[in-house]
C-alpha positions as CSV (number, residue, x, y, z in Angstrom):
1,X,175.6,-70.3,-110.6
2,X,176.7,-67.3,-112.5
3,X,179.6,-67.2,-114.9
4,X,182.0,-64.4,-113.9
5,X,184.1,-62.4,-116.6
6,X,186.9,-60.1,-115.7
7,X,185.8,-56.6,-115.7
8,X,188.2,-55.6,-118.5
9,X,186.6,-58.1,-120.7
10,X,182.9,-57.2,-119.8
11,X,182.7,-54.3,-122.4
12,X,183.9,-56.3,-125.3
13,X,181.1,-59.1,-124.8
14,X,178.0,-59.2,-127.1
15,X,175.2,-57.1,-125.8
16,X,173.1,-60.2,-125.1
17,X,175.7,-61.4,-122.7
18,X,176.1,-58.2,-120.9
19,X,172.0,-58.2,-120.4
20,X,172.4,-61.4,-118.3
21,X,170.6,-60.8,-114.8
22,X,173.0,-61.1,-111.8
23,X,170.7,-63.8,-110.1
24,X,169.8,-67.0,-112.1
25,X,168.1,-70.1,-110.9
26,X,168.6,-73.4,-112.2
27,X,166.6,-76.5,-113.2
28,X,167.8,-79.9,-114.3
29,X,165.9,-82.2,-116.8
30,X,166.6,-85.6,-118.4
31,X,164.6,-85.8,-121.5
32,X,166.5,-88.6,-123.8
33,X,169.4,-87.4,-125.9
34,X,170.8,-84.3,-124.2
35,X,172.2,-83.0,-127.9
36,X,168.5,-82.7,-129.0
37,X,167.2,-81.6,-125.6
38,X,169.3,-78.5,-125.2
39,X,167.9,-76.3,-128.3
40,X,164.5,-76.8,-126.9
41,X,165.3,-74.7,-123.7
42,X,167.9,-72.4,-125.0
43,X,165.6,-70.6,-127.4
44,X,163.0,-69.8,-124.5
45,X,162.6,-66.3,-123.2
46,X,164.2,-66.1,-119.7
47,X,166.6,-68.7,-120.4
48,X,170.1,-67.3,-120.4
49,X,172.4,-70.3,-120.4
50,X,172.2,-74.2,-120.8
51,X,174.7,-76.9,-120.2
52,X,174.8,-80.7,-120.6
53,X,175.8,-83.3,-118.1
54,X,175.0,-86.4,-116.2
55,X,173.2,-86.8,-112.9
56,X,170.9,-89.0,-110.8
57,X,173.2,-92.0,-110.3
58,X,175.8,-93.3,-108.0
59,X,178.6,-94.0,-110.6
60,X,181.5,-91.9,-110.2
61,X,183.0,-89.9,-113.0
62,X,180.3,-90.7,-115.6
63,X,181.2,-89.9,-119.4
64,X,179.4,-90.0,-122.7
65,X,180.8,-93.4,-123.5
66,X,180.2,-94.8,-120.0
67,X,177.3,-92.9,-118.1
68,X,176.9,-95.6,-115.7
69,X,173.5,-95.3,-114.0
70,X,173.3,-91.7,-114.6
71,X,170.8,-89.8,-117.0
72,X,171.8,-87.5,-119.7
73,X,170.6,-84.2,-118.3
74,X,170.3,-80.5,-119.4
75,X,171.0,-77.7,-117.0
76,X,168.8,-74.7,-117.8
77,X,169.8,-71.4,-115.9
78,X,166.9,-68.9,-116.1
79,X,165.5,-65.7,-114.6
80,X,162.9,-66.8,-112.3
81,X,161.2,-63.2,-112.8
82,X,160.6,-63.9,-116.4
83,X,160.1,-67.4,-116.5
84,X,158.7,-69.6,-113.7
85,X,159.7,-73.0,-112.8
86,X,156.0,-74.2,-113.6
87,X,156.6,-73.1,-117.2
88,X,159.8,-74.9,-117.5
89,X,158.0,-77.9,-116.4
90,X,155.2,-77.6,-119.0
91,X,158.1,-77.2,-121.6
92,X,159.5,-80.3,-120.6
93,X,156.4,-82.2,-120.5
94,X,155.4,-81.1,-124.0
95,X,158.8,-81.8,-125.4
96,X,160.3,-84.7,-123.5
97,X,159.0,-87.6,-125.8
98,X,158.9,-89.9,-122.8
99,X,159.4,-93.7,-123.5
100,X,158.7,-96.5,-121.1
101,X,161.3,-99.0,-122.1
102,X,164.2,-96.3,-122.9
103,X,167.7,-96.9,-121.8
104,X,168.5,-95.8,-118.2
105,X,170.5,-92.7,-119.4
106,X,167.7,-91.8,-121.7
107,X,164.6,-92.0,-119.3
108,X,162.9,-88.7,-118.7
109,X,163.3,-87.2,-115.4
110,X,162.8,-84.2,-113.5
111,X,165.5,-83.4,-110.8
112,X,164.0,-81.2,-108.1
113,X,165.9,-79.5,-105.3
114,X,163.0,-78.9,-102.8
115,X,159.7,-80.6,-101.6
116,X,158.0,-77.5,-103.3
117,X,159.5,-78.3,-106.4
118,X,158.6,-81.8,-106.2
119,X,155.0,-80.9,-105.7
120,X,155.0,-78.6,-108.6
121,X,156.5,-81.3,-110.7
122,X,154.0,-83.9,-109.4
123,X,151.1,-81.6,-110.2
124,X,152.4,-80.7,-113.6
125,X,152.6,-84.5,-114.6
126,X,149.1,-85.0,-113.4
127,X,147.7,-82.1,-115.5
128,X,149.4,-83.3,-118.5
129,X,148.1,-87.0,-118.0
130,X,144.5,-85.6,-117.3
131,X,144.6,-83.3,-120.5
132,X,146.4,-85.7,-122.9
133,X,145.4,-88.9,-121.4
134,X,149.1,-89.9,-121.7
135,X,151.3,-91.8,-119.3
136,X,154.6,-90.0,-119.7
137,X,156.7,-92.3,-117.7
138,X,158.5,-89.4,-116.2
139,X,160.5,-90.1,-113.0
140,X,160.9,-87.2,-110.3
141,X,164.2,-87.4,-108.3
142,X,166.0,-85.2,-105.8
143,X,168.9,-83.4,-107.3
144,X,172.3,-85.3,-106.9
145,X,175.7,-84.2,-108.2
146,X,175.7,-82.7,-111.8
147,X,178.7,-83.8,-113.6
148,X,179.4,-81.6,-116.7
149,X,179.7,-83.5,-119.8
150,X,182.9,-83.3,-122.0
151,X,183.6,-80.0,-123.7
152,X,183.0,-81.6,-127.0
153,X,179.5,-82.5,-126.1
154,X,178.5,-78.9,-125.4
155,X,176.8,-76.8,-128.0
156,X,176.5,-79.5,-130.4
157,X,174.7,-77.8,-133.3
158,X,176.9,-74.7,-133.1
159,X,180.1,-77.0,-133.3
160,X,178.7,-78.2,-136.6
161,X,179.3,-74.8,-138.2
162,X,182.9,-74.4,-137.5
163,X,183.1,-70.7,-139.0
164,X,180.6,-69.6,-136.3
165,X,182.5,-71.3,-133.6
166,X,185.8,-69.6,-134.8
167,X,183.9,-66.2,-134.7
168,X,182.8,-66.8,-131.2
169,X,186.4,-68.0,-130.1
170,X,187.6,-64.5,-131.2
171,X,185.0,-62.9,-129.1
172,X,185.6,-65.0,-125.9
173,X,189.3,-66.2,-126.4
174,X,188.4,-69.2,-124.0
175,X,186.1,-72.2,-124.9
176,X,184.8,-72.6,-121.4
177,X,183.5,-68.9,-121.5
178,X,182.4,-69.4,-125.0
179,X,180.1,-72.5,-124.2
180,X,178.7,-71.0,-121.2
181,X,177.6,-67.7,-123.1
182,X,174.1,-66.7,-123.6
183,X,175.1,-66.0,-127.3
184,X,176.4,-69.8,-127.8
185,X,173.2,-70.9,-126.0
186,X,171.0,-69.0,-128.4
187,X,173.0,-69.9,-131.5
188,X,173.0,-73.6,-130.7
189,X,169.2,-73.2,-129.9
190,X,168.5,-71.8,-133.3
191,X,170.7,-74.1,-135.1
192,X,169.2,-77.0,-133.3
193,X,165.6,-76.1,-133.6
194,X,166.2,-75.9,-137.3
195,X,168.0,-79.2,-137.7
196,X,165.0,-80.7,-135.6
197,X,162.4,-78.9,-137.7
198,X,161.0,-77.3,-134.7
199,X,162.0,-73.7,-135.6
200,X,158.8,-72.7,-137.3
201,X,157.1,-73.2,-133.9
202,X,159.5,-70.8,-132.0
203,X,160.7,-67.4,-131.9
204,X,163.6,-65.3,-131.1
205,X,163.3,-64.1,-127.4
206,X,165.2,-60.9,-128.2
207,X,166.3,-58.9,-131.2
208,X,169.0,-60.4,-133.3
209,X,171.0,-57.5,-133.3
210,X,171.9,-57.8,-129.8
211,X,174.0,-60.9,-130.6
212,X,176.4,-58.4,-132.5
213,X,177.7,-60.9,-135.0
214,X,179.6,-59.8,-138.0
215,X,177.9,-59.6,-141.4
216,X,180.0,-62.8,-142.2
217,X,178.7,-64.7,-139.3
218,X,175.2,-63.4,-139.8
219,X,175.3,-64.6,-143.5
220,X,176.5,-68.0,-142.2
221,X,173.8,-68.4,-139.9
222,X,171.1,-67.2,-142.4
223,X,172.3,-69.9,-144.8
224,X,172.3,-72.7,-142.3
225,X,168.7,-71.9,-141.1
226,X,167.8,-71.4,-144.8
227,X,165.5,-68.5,-143.7
228,X,166.2,-64.7,-143.9
229,X,166.2,-63.2,-140.3
230,X,163.6,-60.9,-141.0
231,X,161.3,-63.7,-141.4
232,X,161.7,-65.2,-138.0
233,X,158.8,-64.1,-135.8
234,X,159.7,-62.6,-132.5
235,X,157.6,-62.4,-129.3
């Protein structure tokens, strides 16, 4: 799945969006509250887009208020030449905070598309349990339909800074394009990591200048992060 922009609009996109590979693979993870899960993947090198949704159940037309038997899921679109599926599994297991008696929509799940992915997921869980002696209560299931969550759910932490959202709306002109952009994925991840007090353990996967933000937006972001951009470590 790759978002397509009209050719006339491509040159006006931030450089980070223009760098997106032509081929992306996708992975689907349920790891509790999807608002908090999305930033954990969106900051990773090799991840280009994230989206929230519902999957795993039989209930038709799930919603945030009524998910039925679906899990809250993060769709991660990544470059398999930079980031392997196995590495994504390790990220998931290290951050899922799995609970035995969680509500059905918050049970930790790995949705696989093939027997090969299923074997990789099983092996990753076994390695994790052997290393940490911890039963993660993770379910593995074959992929079913993915229902994209409501627009207001997408990029939760970015939406908390209306000034940044306004600048991005001027760039993309359409909110669907905005929330599917790499720039929105990165900014939401930065703000989410900061809010969840995880950012000190993370890094920006590329030079911040590739985001092509205005001085005003950069200042807003720096204030929201309470850190000078230059002090953030980069890989």
